[in-house]
Phi, psi and omega in degrees: 000074177242175179106206184290121182290343182289342179286349178263002183292318180297306178299324179295321179296320179296317181293320178295319178298317179297316178294323177298320176295322177296318180295320180296334179114359178272083186295312182296315179297318179297318179293323178295315180296315179295318179296316178295321178295318179294320178297315179296318177298319180295320180291316183291318185267004178292139186285331184233165178293326179297315181291327176296316178296322179296313180296321178296317180295317179295318177299318179294321179292323177295316177299321178300315179300320180296312182291322178292323176297315179298317180295316180294320179291328173297315181297319183287314184278335182082011178233151177221151179263130181237128177247107184292331180227175180295315183258007181284160177284151179279144181247136178274122178253131177254157180295325182284321184283314183223080185295326181292315180292320178300313180296320179298313181295317180293319178294326175297317178296317178299316183293315179295320177298319178294319178296317178296323177296319178295317179297318179296318178295316178296321178297319179292321177294319179295320178299319180293320178295320178295322180293324177293329181287335183278000000 
């Protein structure tokens, strides 16, 4: 890590923001920001195209696991968290009170998890194809 120190300002700001969210008490938000920052740093600073594809695939698979876990826990518990705005408080939706909204939120988690799984699988296959070419 040599050279111009200003090129490290963006990643440092993201990490400080993530730690600030953790200190504030927003554990999920802080972990998401820190995880996304680490993933972007790994992709940007990876030396080869194969390693960039690998890091992207692993990040997509981790995101898939998070969304599928959220969807499965919604199905098991019968409750889902809904945030009407960016800065709004989350509202707990139950299957009995609002079945249409509950199903919409749970299906969104399933769909995003499936898309991330597809991106991760394609990334790993692409990584393997690149590795075979070298």
